[in-house]
N, C-alpha and C positions, 0 to 999 in steps of 0.2 A: 309413461308409467306402465310397465309391463304387469304390475301386480295391483289388484284392487282389494280393498277390504269389503267383503260381502258378508253380512251378518256378523259372525265372529271368526271368520276364517280368511287366511291369505289364499287367493285363488289365482291360478295361471289363466290369462286371457288368450288361450290358443297361441302361445308364444312358440315360435319355430323351435323344434327339438334341439337344434344346435345352440340355441341361446338359453336353454333351460339351465337352472343352477345344478352344480355338481353335487350339492349336499342338500339335506332336508332342513338345514338350519335357516331360521328366519331372523333377519337383521332389520332393525328399525333405524333409519337415518333421520336425524332431526337437525335441520340447518335452514336458516332464514334466507341465505343467499342462494338464489335460484341456480346460478351457474355452478357453484360448488356442489350443491345438492345433486344436481343432474349428473355431474362428473362422478361423484362417489357412487351413485346408484348404477350408472353405466359400468363403472369399473368392477363393482362387486357382484353384479347380476349373474355373471358366469359361475360364481362360486356359491352364492347364497340366494334365498328368496328374499327380495328386498322390498320394503315398504318405506315411504318417506313422508315427512310432513315439515311444516315451516316454523313451528313454535312448540314450546314445552307443554302448553296446555293441551293442544291436540295430541301430542305424543303421550301424555299421561293417560288420556282417554283411551287411546289405542292399546297401551300397555295394560290397563286395567280390564279392558274388554277381551283382549286376545294377546296375551303376553308373548312377545317375540323371544328368541333365544338370547339376544344381546341388543343393547341400545348404544348407538353412536350419536353423540349430541354435541352441537356447538355450544359454547358457553354463553356468548352474548347474543340474545334474541329478544324480540318483543313478546309481550303478554306473559310468558314465563321463561326465565333464563335456564340454561343447562344445569347450573349448580342447584337451583331450586328443584328442577325435574329429578335430578339424581337423588337429592335429599328425600323427596316424596316417594320415590321408588324404594329406596333403602329403608324407609320407615314403615312401609306397608308389608305386613307379614306374608301376604299372598304372592308378592312379586319381588321381595327383597333379595332373593337369590340371583336375580338377573345381573349379569355383568354390565357395567356402564363404562363406556370410553368417552371422555370429554375431549373436544377439539377446541383450541383457542388461539387467538392471535396475541393474547396476553402472555408475555414471556417472563414476568417477574416471578421469582421463587415463591413469594407470598401467595400469588394467584394459584400456583401449582399445589401448594400446601393446602390452601382453602378447598380446592377441588378434591384432593385426596381426603381431606377431613370430612367432607359430606358423603364419602363412601365410594368415590370413583375408583374403578379397578385399574384404569390406565388414563394417562393424561398426555395428549400429543399436541405440540404447538404447530400452528400454521406458519408458513407453508409446510405441509407434511408430505412424506413420500407415501404414495398409495400402497406400495408393497409392505411398508412398515405397518400401515393400518390393517391390511389384509392378514398379515402374520400375527399381529396383536389379537385380532378377532379370533383367528384359528387357535391360538394358544389359550386364550381365555375359555373358548368353547371346549377345548380338549381337557383342560384342567377341571372344568365344571362337570364334564362327563365322567371323569375319573373319580371325582368326589361323590357324585351321585351313585356310581356303581359300588363304591366302597361302603357308603352308608345304607344302600339297599341290599348289600350282601351279594351283589352280582359278580364279584370278582372270582377269579378261578379258585376253586376249592380243592384242587388236586393235592396240594401240599398238606391240607388239613384232614384228608381222608386216610384212615389207617387200613392197611391191607391185612385182612384176617387170614390166618393160616388154619385151615381145617383139614383133618386127616380122614375122617370116615364119611361115607355118604349120608349118614344120619345127621352129622354135624352140619354138612352143607345144606 
């Protein structure tokens, strides 16, 4: 585990510079299967700051103390499953803007609909392609950043500014 949660911050533990993430984005991986969790963490660590845990209850605690930029969660887990975690995130006004990606081995359409009904932003079935997961994360983060800029008024204002024509030095 290259990242540790200390206080309320994700912290680099002196990781080799070549292994540091390319972005400032923080991804929380929630998966009870150790092998799958380690694989996802390993694959995404070059692109994101990654934190992981093994169940939804621990994940909810991390999300509420130090909200990551996105949550990737398995659906079927002990203590608290992924759908319940997603529902609790989406019902909490302080963190409901966080994108949630659900991963599952359940392939029935009803399971996908249930996942989307609780507010999941994306739903990937196992086995999944790690590149599809990586691009889904990047797309969700990009769209959230665009929305944030739009609602905070940080978008380019050049088109909205009128060029004033003044003739005399006094007018200027």
